[in-house]
C-alpha positions in Angstrom: -56.8 40.5 246.8 -57.5 44.3 246.4 -53.9 45.1 247.4 -52.6 42.6 244.8 -54.8 44.2 242.2 -53.6 47.7 243.0 -50.0 46.5 242.8 -50.6 45.3 239.2 -52.2 48.6 238.4 -49.2 50.5 239.6 -46.9 48.4 237.5 -48.9 48.8 234.4 -49.0 52.6 234.8 -45.2 52.6 235.4 -44.6 50.9 232.1 -47.0 53.3 230.2 -49.6 50.6 229.5 -52.2 51.9 227.2 -55.3 50.2 228.6 -56.8 51.9 231.5 -57.4 49.4 234.3 -60.4 50.1 236.6 -60.9 48.8 240.1 -62.8 45.8 238.8 -60.8 43.1 237.0 -63.9 42.1 235.1 -63.2 44.8 232.5 -60.3 42.6 231.0 -63.0 40.1 230.0 -64.4 42.5 227.5 -61.0 43.7 226.2 -61.5 42.0 222.8 -64.8 43.7 222.1 -65.1 46.6 219.6 -66.2 49.0 222.4 -62.9 48.5 224.2 -61.2 50.5 221.4 -63.2 53.6 222.3 -63.1 53.4 226.0 -61.1 55.8 228.1 -57.6 56.4 227.0 -58.0 53.9 224.1 -60.3 56.3 222.3 -57.5 58.9 221.9 -55.1 56.2 220.7 -57.6 54.8 218.3 -58.4 58.2 216.8 -54.6 58.9 216.4 -54.1 55.5 214.6 -57.1 55.8 212.3 -56.5 59.5 211.4 -52.8 58.9 210.6 -53.5 55.9 208.4 -56.7 57.4 207.0 -55.0 60.7 205.8 -52.3 58.6 204.1 -54.8 56.3 202.4 -57.0 59.2 201.3 -53.8 60.9 199.8 -53.3 57.8 197.6 -56.8 57.5 196.3 -57.8 61.2 196.0 -55.4 62.0 193.2 -57.1 59.7 190.6 -60.0 62.1 190.1 -58.4 65.4 190.9 -55.2 65.0 188.8 -56.8 65.7 185.4 -57.9 69.1 186.7 -54.4 69.7 188.0 -52.8 68.9 184.7 -55.2 71.1 182.9 -54.4 74.0 185.2 -50.6 73.6 185.7 -49.6 71.6 182.6 -47.1 68.8 182.7 -49.1 66.0 181.1 -45.9 64.1 180.5 -45.5 63.8 184.2 -49.0 62.6 184.8 -48.0 59.3 186.6 -45.2 61.0 188.5 -47.4 62.4 191.2 -48.4 58.9 192.3 -45.0 57.4 191.8 -43.1 60.0 193.8 -45.6 59.8 196.6 -45.3 56.0 196.7 -41.5 56.0 196.6 -41.3 58.6 199.3 -43.9 56.9 201.5 -41.8 53.6 201.4 -38.8 55.6 202.5 -40.8 57.3 205.2 -42.0 53.9 206.4 -38.5 52.5 206.5 -37.5 55.6 208.7 -40.2 55.1 211.2 -38.0 53.0 213.6 -35.1 55.6 213.3 -37.4 58.6 214.2 -38.9 56.7 217.1 -35.5 55.6 218.5 -33.9 59.1 218.1 -36.8 61.3 218.9 -39.3 59.0 220.8 -42.8 58.1 219.6 -44.5 61.4 220.4 -41.9 63.7 218.8 -41.4 61.3 215.8 -45.2 61.2 215.2 -45.4 65.0 215.4 -42.5 65.4 212.9 -44.5 63.1 210.6 -47.6 65.2 211.0 -45.6 68.4 210.2 -43.9 67.0 207.2 -47.1 65.6 205.8 -48.9 69.0 206.5 -46.2 70.8 204.6 -46.7 68.4 201.6 -50.5 68.8 201.6 -50.1 72.6 201.8 -47.4 72.6 199.1 -49.8 70.7 196.7 -52.6 73.2 197.5 -50.6 76.3 196.6 -48.4 74.8 193.8 -47.9 77.3 191.0 -46.2 74.7 188.7 -46.3 70.9 188.2 -42.7 70.6 189.4 -43.6 72.2 192.7 -46.6 69.9 193.0 -44.4 66.8 192.4 -42.0 67.9 195.1 -44.8 68.5 197.5 -46.2 65.1 196.7 -42.8 63.5 197.6 -42.8 65.5 200.9 -46.4 64.4 201.5 -45.5 60.8 200.9 -42.6 60.8 203.2 -44.5 62.2 206.0 -47.5 59.9 205.5 -45.2 56.9 205.3 -43.5 57.9 208.6 -47.0 58.3 210.3 -48.1 54.9 209.1 -45.0 53.2 210.4 -45.2 54.8 213.8 -49.1 54.2 213.9 -48.5 50.5 213.4 -45.8 50.5 216.1 -48.5 51.9 218.5 -50.6 48.8 218.1 -48.2 46.6 220.1 -47.2 49.4 222.5 -50.7 50.7 223.5 -53.1 47.8 223.1 -53.3 44.5 225.0 -52.8 41.4 222.9 -56.5 40.5 223.0 -57.3 43.9 221.3 -54.8 43.9 218.5 -56.9 41.9 216.1 -59.6 44.5 216.5 -57.2 47.4 216.0 -55.7 45.9 212.9 -59.3 45.2 211.6 -60.1 48.9 212.2 -57.0 50.0 210.3 -57.9 47.7 207.4 -61.5 49.2 207.5 -60.0 52.7 207.2 -58.3 51.6 204.0 -61.6 50.5 202.5 -63.3 53.8 203.6 -60.5 55.8 202.0 -60.7 53.9 198.8 -64.3 55.0 198.6 -64.1 58.6 200.0 -60.7 59.6 198.3 -62.0 59.6 194.7 -65.3 61.1 195.8 -63.6 64.0 197.5 -61.3 64.6 194.6 -64.1 64.4 192.1 -66.3 66.9 194.1 -63.5 69.5 194.2 -62.5 68.9 190.6 -66.1 69.3 189.4 -66.4 72.5 191.3 -63.4 74.0 189.5 -61.3 74.3 192.7 -59.1 71.3 192.7 -56.8 72.9 195.3 -59.6 72.5 197.8 -59.0 68.7 197.7 -55.6 69.3 199.3 -56.7 72.1 201.7 -59.3 69.9 203.2 -56.6 67.8 204.9 -54.9 70.7 206.7 -57.3 71.1 209.6 -57.4 67.4 210.1 -53.6 67.3 210.3 -53.5 70.3 212.7 -56.0 68.4 214.9 -53.8 65.3 214.7 -50.7 67.3 215.7 -52.4 68.8 218.7 -53.7 65.3 219.8 -50.3 63.9 219.3 -48.7 66.3 221.7 -51.5 66.0 224.3 -52.1 62.2 224.2 -48.9 60.3 223.4 -46.5 59.9 226.3 -43.1 61.6 226.2 -40.9 58.6 226.8 -37.1 58.7 227.1 -35.2 58.4 223.8 -34.1 54.8 223.2 -31.2 55.6 220.9 -30.6 54.2 217.3 -30.2 50.4 217.2 -28.1 49.4 214.2 -27.2 51.3 211.1 -29.8 53.2 209.2 -30.2 52.0 205.6 -29.9 55.4 203.9 -27.7 54.2 201.0 -29.9 51.3 200.2 -33.1 53.4 200.3 -31.5 56.1 198.0 -30.3 53.5 195.5 -33.7 51.8 195.4 -35.4 55.2 195.0 -33.3 56.4 192.2 -33.5 53.1 190.5 -37.3 53.3 190.4 -37.1 56.9 189.2 -34.7 55.8 186.4 -37.4 53.2 185.3 -40.1 55.9 185.4 -37.9 58.4 183.6 -37.3 55.9 180.7 -40.9 56.4 179.6 -40.4 60.2 179.1 -37.6 60.0 176.6 -38.2 59.2 172.9 -34.8 57.9 171.7 -34.4 54.2 172.3 -30.7 54.7 173.3 -31.7 57.0 176.1 -34.4 54.7 177.3 -32.0 51.7 177.3 -29.4 53.9 179.2 -31.9 54.8 181.9 -33.1 51.3 182.3 -29.6 50.0 182.5 -28.7 52.6 185.0 -31.8 51.8 187.0 -30.8 48.1 187.0 -27.3 48.9 188.2 -28.6 51.0 191.1 -31.2 48.4 192.2 -28.5 45.6 192.0 -26.2 47.8 194.2 -29.0 48.2 196.7 -29.6 44.4 196.7 -25.8 43.8 197.1 -25.5 46.3 200.0 -28.6 44.7 201.6 -27.2 41.3 201.4 -24.0 42.4 203.4 -26.0 44.4 206.0 -26.7 43.1 209.4 -30.3 44.3 209.2 -31.9 43.4 206.0 -34.6 45.4 204.2 -35.2 42.7 201.6 -35.4 38.9 201.6 -32.1 36.9 201.3 -31.1 36.6 197.7 -34.3 38.2 196.4 -33.4 37.8 192.7 -33.0 34.0 192.9 -35.8 31.9 191.8 -34.8 29.2 194.2 -34.3 31.2 197.4 -37.8 31.1 198.8 -38.2 27.4 198.0 -34.9 26.5 199.6 -35.4 28.6 202.6 -38.9 27.2 203.2 -37.8 23.6 202.9 -34.9 24.1 205.2 -37.2 25.8 207.8 -39.7 22.9 207.5 -36.9 20.3 207.9 -35.6 22.1 211.0 -39.0 21.9 212.8 -39.5 19.2 215.4 -43.3 19.4 214.8 -45.3 21.1 212.1 -48.6 22.2 213.5 -51.5 23.3 211.1 -54.3 24.5 213.4 -56.6 25.7 210.7 -60.3 26.4 210.8 -60.6 26.3 207.1 -58.1 24.7 204.7 -59.5 24.2 201.1 -56.4 22.9 199.4 -53.8 21.9 202.1 -50.8 23.2 200.2 -48.9 24.0 203.3 -49.5 20.5 204.6 -48.2 19.0 201.3 -45.1 21.2 201.6 -44.5 19.9 205.2 -44.9 16.2 204.0 -42.5 16.8 201.1 -39.9 18.3 203.6 -40.2 15.2 205.8 -41.8 17.0 208.8 -43.7 15.5 211.6 -47.3 16.9 211.3 -50.1 17.6 213.6 -53.2 19.0 211.8 -56.9 19.8 212.3 -59.5 17.7 210.5 -60.9 20.3 208.2 -61.8 20.2 204.6 -59.2 18.2 202.6 -56.8 17.6 205.5 -58.2 14.1 206.5 -57.6 13.0 202.8 -54.0 14.3 202.8 -53.0 13.1 206.4 -53.8 9.6 207.6 -54.2 9.8 211.4 -51.6 7.6 213.2 -49.8 6.7 209.9 -48.5 9.9 208.3 -49.4 12.3 211.2 -51.8 13.1 213.9 -55.2 14.7 213.1 -57.3 16.3 215.8 -60.7 18.0 215.7 -60.7 21.7 214.8 -61.0 24.4 217.5 -60.2 21.9 220.2 -57.3 23.1 222.3 -56.9 20.1 224.5 -56.7 17.4 221.8 -54.3 19.7 219.9 -52.1 20.1 223.0 -52.1 16.3 223.8 -51.2 15.5 220.1 -48.4 18.0 220.2 -47.0 16.8 223.5 -47.3 13.2 222.3 -45.2 14.0 219.2 -42.7 16.3 221.0 -42.0 13.7 223.7 -41.6 10.7 221.4 -38.8 11.1 218.8 -39.3 7.6 217.4 -43.0 8.4 216.7 -42.0 11.7 215.1 -39.4 10.0 212.8 -41.7 7.1 211.8 -44.7 9.4 210.9 -42.4 11.9 209.1 -40.9 9.0 207.0 -44.3 7.7 206.2 -45.5 11.2 205.2 -42.5 11.7 203.0 -42.9 8.4 201.3 -46.6 9.1 200.6 -45.7 12.6 199.2 -43.2 11.0 196.9 -45.7 8.4 195.8 -48.8 10.6 195.4 -47.7 14.2 195.2 -44.4 14.4 193.3 -44.1 15.9 189.9 -43.8 12.4 188.3 -46.9 11.1 190.2 -49.1 14.1 189.4 -47.9 14.1 185.7 -48.7 10.4 185.5 -52.1 11.0 187.0 -52.9 13.7 184.4 -51.6 11.5 181.6 -53.8 8.6 182.8 -56.8 11.0 182.8 -56.2 12.1 179.3 -55.6 8.5 178.0 -58.8 7.3 179.6 -61.5 7.1 176.8 -64.6 9.3 177.5 
């Protein structure tokens, strides 16, 4: 047994597993606890994740309270909203580049590049002599932070066991909440002190620490190589399209505004067109169509052999109604309104919530009996037409209004 356990350890280490495995296998039992995120090697990874995402989140929220002081010092009131807008656009582009940097440079070097780019952006904001320089620095800062966030999220699946990922993602969500509170406070403190540049200088030592930790902690894996084509043209077109919309608010003549808005619409349409022809999509299929999502969802539901709704809480059952309208075979848990929408043995199979064995038996029963699947699906579809179609709902509302009070 001990020899087998050591063999598992050696294989985990060979593939760069993040979780440190001790001699006793009982440690895996507590892998889902919060303390597991701060144990051994996981502590360093958790700090890297939270710092990378935290600096980005603070950079978003900090500007709200410090920007009036910036404009009062540097001028450029007409570009008041551009500092946030450029940061956001650049961070989206940086996020889209995360996979490219990881594939070409590997995770450690890509993360370090993101740290250095963001560091340059924060420093540029701190020393900016003019509003134009600050806007450029904000764009650089946004690109670096977006790159860090993309690589940070990729670390979740790479360095954490599956049982720990929910905790990691919860910690990241908590960082956003903390940043929403601390960002405006930090900006307000420095703005009230008369030294707004300090709000940007404060991030420099944190980013230096993050860079040192990145080089020391992250493994230097071999470069994977670029998979597929990088969507540079689509990102540039989308970026300039959004800039065109923003610039239209800075010009007074209506003709110029319409020209900028029209140009922005053309650029965005070109980006959508290129994305539709690309092998790897950035956007949903036919994003400008009002029917696309509904059609795609219905087609997916109809293609399912069994639709399983294993909810612990389901106040309305909208997903269940969509499955009934699509003619799907349904297995669902008996929570909230589900028993009213699904008649067990007639329009589907209903099982107790949080009961894996009954759920598995119901699923296998449905999967192994195509005649049962078809009969339940047809009954569910007929009931949806009878009770939940537009005509049925409109008739029910009409009857309600016609009923004397």
